[in-house]
N, C-alpha and C positions, 0 to 999 in steps of 0.2 A: 854655972851653966850646966846643964844635965847631959849625959851621954848621948841623948837623943837629939840634942840641939848641935847644929853645925856652925863652924865658922864661915862667914861670907867668903866666897872665892875671890880672890884679888886677880884681876885680868891684867897683864902687863900694860903699861901705857901705850906701847908702841907693839902691835902684834902683827908684824908685816909678814907677806909671804914673799920668799925669794924667788925670783925669775930672772930668765936672761932673754934679751932681746938683741938679735945680731951680735951675740957673744958679749954683750955688756951686761952686768948686773944692775937689777933694779929691785926695790921694795914696793911690792903691790900692796896696796892698804887693806886688802879683804880677800876672802877666798872665793867671793863671787862678785864679778864685775862684768860690766858691758865691754863688748869689743872696742868702743871708742875709748872708754877708761884704760883699757890696755893700750891702745894707740898712743895715748897722752902721757905715758909713763915717761918716754924719752924727752929730753929738751934740747931742741925742738921736737914736737911730736912727729909721729910718722906721716909722711905727706900723703895727700889724697892720691896721688898718681902710683903709688904702692900698696900692694896687699900685705896683711900680716897672716902669718901661718904658724900654727903650732906643730912643732916636731913630734912624731909619733915614731917609737921603735918598732922594727921588724916590718913585715911586708905590707902592713896597713897604709893607705893613703894619709898624708899630713892633712890637718885640719884648717881651713880657710876661716879666719876670724873676722867676722862681719861686724861693721861699727855697731849696728842695731842689735845684734845679739846679746844674749846673756851667757856667761860663762863659768864653771867653776875653774878656779885658779889653783893649781897645786904647786907647792914648794919645789923649786929646782927644774920646773918646766921650761924648756927652749922654745922661743919663738923667733922667726925670722921674717924678714921683709924680702919682696921680689916686686918688680914692675908689674903693674896691672896689665900693661900689653906688652908682649914680647913681640918685636919684628924679626922673623928669622931671615930677611933680606930678599931682594929680588933675584928671580932665577933669569 
């Protein structure tokens, strides 16, 4: 093999992205996923009566993960669930 030829790069069989949902570790299968794919990582999946949010450090608002959206998934990202509807009570 000449110096200009390169060996093929071998990708690891399982190239997971480590994330957290409600403080529990999950291995996401890709760096690009739909919101529904993220919701399906826990077993059972995140229920439809709860929203999934991505935590953002600093004064920036957290990001609502919509099931139909496409998202870049980064290692060690933290997500959390919250009720879709919050009843503050009756006055």
